Each structure stands twice: as C-alpha cells, then as structure tokens.
N, C-alpha and C positions, 0 to 999 in steps of 0.2 A: 531692646538691648542696645548698648553702645556699639557703633560701627568699629570693627577690628581694623587696624590697631588702635587702641584707645590712647596709648602713650606714643607721642610723635616727637622725639627729640630733635628731629630735623627742623622743627619750627624755628629754633633759635639759630639755625645756620642758614636761613633763607636769603639774607641780604647782608652786604658788608656792614651796615649800621648795627643790625642785630648781632652779628658775630662779634663786632667790636665791643658791644654792650655786655655780651655774655663771657668775654674773654676772662679766664681765671688767673693768668699770670702775664705780667707785662715787663718789658725791658726798658730800662732807663739808663742814660749814659752815666749818671752818678753811681750806678752799680758796677762799673767797669774799671779795671785797673791795667794799664799798659806795661808789660815788661820791656825793658830797654837795655841793650848791651852798649857799653862804653869802653872803647879801645884805647889803650895808652899809646901816645904818639900818633894817633890817627889825625890827619888833616882835612879829611873829608869822610862822609859816610861810605862804608864798604859793604856791598851786597853779601848776603849769606846765601849760598846757591841752593841749599835744601829747604829754605824758607822764603819763597818769592815775596818781595815786597818788605822784608825785615832786613835790617842793616846793623852792622857795628858802628856806633856813632862816634864821631869826634865830639869834643866838648862843645863846639859851636853848633854842630847839628843837633846835639842833645837839647841844647837850650831852645833852639827853634822848634823842636818837636814838642817840648814842654809847653811852650807858648801855644802851639796848636791844640794840645791836649786840654789845656785850661780853657781855651776858647770853645772847645767842643763840649765842655761840662763833664768830662769823665771824673771819676772819684780820685784816681791817684796814678802814680807811676812806681814801679819796682825796678831798682837799678842793679845791674850785674857788671862787675869790672872784668875787663880783659887785659891783664898785665903783660908787659914785655918780658919780664923775668919771673921765674918761679924757683921755689926751693922746698925742701922736705917739710917745713913747718908752715909754709904759706906767709912768710914775713910780710909780704905786700898787703896782706889783709889788715894788719894792724899799724902799718906805717901811716901817719898823718898825710904823707905826701904820695901814698899809693893811689892808684887810679880810681878806686871806688870811693875813697874818702874825699879826694879832690873833686870828683864828679858829684858827690853828695852836696858839698858846699856850693857848687855852682848851680845845682838843681834847686836847692832851697832858695837861693837868691833869686832865681828866675821865677819859681812858682809862687812865692809869697804865700798868701792864704787861699790861693785859688784851688790848689789840688794838694793832695797829701803825698809827700816824698817818702818812699819806703826803700829799704836796701836789703839785699840778700845777705844773710849771715850764715855763710858756709865757706869752707876753706878749699873746696874742690877747684875753683878757678885759679887758685893761687899756689897750689902744691904741684911739685914736679911729678908726683906719682898719680895725681888726679883724683885722690880719695878726699872724702869729706871730713877727714880728721888726720891726725898725725899717727905714724906707724911705730909699732914697737920693734924690738930686735929681731923678731921672727917675720916681720912684714905684715903683721895683722894691724887693723885699725884700733888703736888704744882709746877706748871710750873716755876714761877719766882724764887722760892727758889731753885729749881733744877738748874736753870741756874747759880746761884752763885757757886754751887758745880762744874758745868762744867767749869767754869772759872778757878777755882783752879786746877781741873784735868787736863785741857789743859796746864797750866803752868807746872804742875809736869811732864807731859809726854814730853813736848818740852825741859825742862831742862835735862830730862834723855836721850835725843838725838833722839826722834822720829822725822822722817822726814814728815810723814803724820799723821794727827789725824783724825780718822774715827768717826764722830759725829753721833752715831747711836740712840740716845735716843728719837728722835721725839718730843722734846720740841719746842714750837714756839720761834723763835728768837735765837736758839742755835748757828747758825753760826756766826751771828753778835756779840753776846756777847763774844764768845771765840776769835774771830778775833780782837776785840778791846782790850781784855786782853793780847793777845800775842803781839800785836803791842806796847802796852804801856810798856810791860816788856822787850822790845828788841828782840822779836822773829818774826820779820816781814817776814822771809823767810820760816816758817813753813807752810806747805801746809795743807789746810782744805778740807777734803772729807766729803761733806754733804750727810748723808743717807736721801735724800729728799723724796723719794717715797718708804717708808718702810711700808709694809702691815701687818695687824693682821692675820698672816698665820698659818695654821695648819702644814705646812711644816717646821716650826722651832723646832718640837718635839725633835729630837735627840740632837740638840744643847743644849737643857736644861740639858740632861744628861752630855754632855761635860763640861759645866760650873758649874755642880752641883747646879742648880738654886734653890732658895728658894721661887719661885713664888707662891703666892696663888691668885687665881682669873685669870684675864686676862689683856691685855694691850689695849683694844679696845677704851679707851678714849684718847689714844695718837697716836697709830698706825692706819694706813688707813684701811677703810672698803674695803675688797676685791671686792666689787661691783662697786667701784668708779674709773673710768678711768680718767675723767677730774680733778679730785682732785689730782691725782698723778702728773700731769703736772703742776698744780698750785703750789704744793710744791716744785717741781723742780725749777721753775721760782723764787719763794720766796728766795730759798737758794742761787741761783745765784745773786740775788739782794743784799743779805746780805754779799756777798764776797766769796762764795764757789769757790774753784779752781777746784774742780771735784764734780760731783753729782752722786748719787748711786740710782739704782732701785733694790729692794730686796722684795721678791724672784725674780729670773730670769725667769724661764721656764713658769711659770703660768701667767706671767706678761709681755709677749713679746710685747703686744700692748702698754702698758705704756712705755716700753723701747723705742719702735719705735717712740712714740710721743715725748719723751724726746730728743732723738737723732736728731730728725728733727728740733728742735728749739734751743737746748742749745748751747751757745757760748763757753762752757767750756767742757772738756771731760766728757763723760758719761760711767760709769762703772756698772756692774751688779754683783750680789752675787748669785752664784748657791748654795743654802743653804742645810742645813744638811739633810732634808727630801727628796730633789731632789737626793742627793747623795745616801741616804740609799735605795730609791726605785730601782735605777738601780742595786746597789749592790745585793739587795735581789732577784730581778728578774734574774739576771745573775747567782746568786748562785744556783737557781732552774733550770738552763738550759733554761729558757724561752726566753732569748734574747742573742745576740752576745755582750758580755761585751764591748770590746774595740770599736767596731763599735757604740754602743749605746752611749759611752762616748763622742766620737768625734762628733756624730750627734747632741747630746745635746749641746756641746760647740759651734759648728758652727752655730746652730740655734740662740744662743745668740749674736754671732758675726753678723749674718745676720740681726738681728733685730736692730742692731746699737751700741752695746757695744764696746767701745774702749779698754776695758780690763775687765777681768773676774776674780772674786774671786771664787776659786774652790778647793775642797779638793784633787782633781786629778792633781793639778798643776805640781808637780814634776814628777809623774809617766807619765803623758801625754807628758811632754816636753822630758823626756829621751826617750820615744818611738818614738817621732817624729824626735828627733836628730839621731836616729838609721836608720831611713827610708831612 
C-alpha cells in the first residue's frame, strides 16, 4: 500500500526555485497604471495627508513623475484635475485651458510612446456641488443632462491627446453617448474605459481630500450598492454592449467577487482600481509596525490579478515596478 499521505502538495513549496516555477500568477510593471492628481496653480508637489507618499502635482512635478513612470516600465498614468474654481456644470472640465486638459497635453508630450496617458472623465472634481453630473431644479443628479456634458468633456480630452478616457461617473448610457460623440468628431481610435461596476464605497474617503471634493451628501443614486454582486456584472455587460474597449471594477480588494465575475465573461479587458482607502489602510498599518509593508503591497496586488484583473490602477505603481525591476 502507498504510504499515507500519497498526495503531497508541499513538494512544490519546498524551495524558492520550486515556488517560483509553480507560481500561477505574476505581477509585471506593464500591468500597472498610476493615478496622478494635478493641481491648478501649484508650483511644487503638495502632500495629501491621508495618502502618505501621494501628492497633488504641479505641471513640472507631473512631467518628472511621468518620466520616472516610463523608466519603470509601467503601463500608463491616469490624470485627475484639481481646479482652482468650480461651478454648477463643471465648466473647467471642457475648457481647453482647464487644468486637466492642459495637464493632458503636457503629459502626452512628456510620455511620447512610452506609456499610455489616460484621463478621468467625470465632472465631480469640477462641480461646486461635488456630484458626478449636473443637477436638476430639485437638486437631483440629472442623468441625461449629464451625458451632454460628458460628450463635451470627452471631445475636449480627446483633442488634448488623451489615449484612454476613463468614464467614471456612473451615468446610464455614458459609454454609448461618448463613443458616438467621438466617432462623429473624428476620434474613432480614442479608447473608452467604462467604470462599469463602481460602488458607493467608504474606501473613497482619502480621494476626496486628493481632489478637494465639494461633495455634500452621497452618490448612492448612481454608484452601486455594495450589497449587490449581480448588478455589478449587469453594469459590466451594459458597458460592453455600448462599446467600451475596457471595463473597470472599483474598488478592487473589497469587490474581488465582482471582479472575478466580470473577468469570467467579459470579451474586453477588465481592469481594477485599488482605491485611496485601500492604499491608506496598508500604509497606516505598516507605519504602526503591524504588517510587513512591501509584502502586504504585493499580496494585495496579486490578489487583484488572481481575481482576474488584466491591469491594476494603484498608487504604488511606480514604487512597486521599480522594486520588482531590481529583484
């Protein structure tokens, strides 16, 4: 009789070389995207207190960080604008001289073909009420009026040179509306990233500081209920049907089930956003000596890859890539 136990999975864990050979998922710098905040009028990078190591960039510091990102071999950068002035319709989002469009032109010139320059297509950074769309007379977010603003915002970003537009506003029909506007205006090659399954999450908190959000209230009438798994997949399939080239699940770590659902059926790439609160929690725990920081970062990232993400937006993109390149 064979000696018990006959099956010994530990054999493949016995040495570093065996573990490396048997590893099922790997992390590569090209799979990472760095979110970047660019502040209008800034002359130097300004630290964000709730996100240690992350800053609001000036145009000059943004250029330097893009050069560093390209040298590290990451896949791309996602730009967010932090304007000096806001109004009810987010006029700065469509102004060619608004901070996000100015930053996009500068980023494209700096990046060349080395990395993909992407832009956040949402009004929340630019509205004085902080919502991701325009409001009706009763103070509710008006879905269809917001789509008209998204069309204009998409055109402004494409004309500034953005290669990927990140439609993060969670308005019904946003992908189809922006796609039709771009195609009609001669931008058929601009890629649309649909933030399809974006949840009304508590983990967005530090981001609000990063973009100096003016939000009063919450976004539960348009972002998804954290309790709803099937609804996330439904939103993914709707964005694909409307013409999304890539779909997003956001946040990442608390929604790995939704991410796995999307990856199992999506015919287009599926990305995930490791959001500000996820970043801040690991940084805070590491600062207190409660966890091994670098191991925790890599474990968190590989969990997102394991669940099915083809690429990950993460504030650790450049740091992690540089470390992996040295290994």
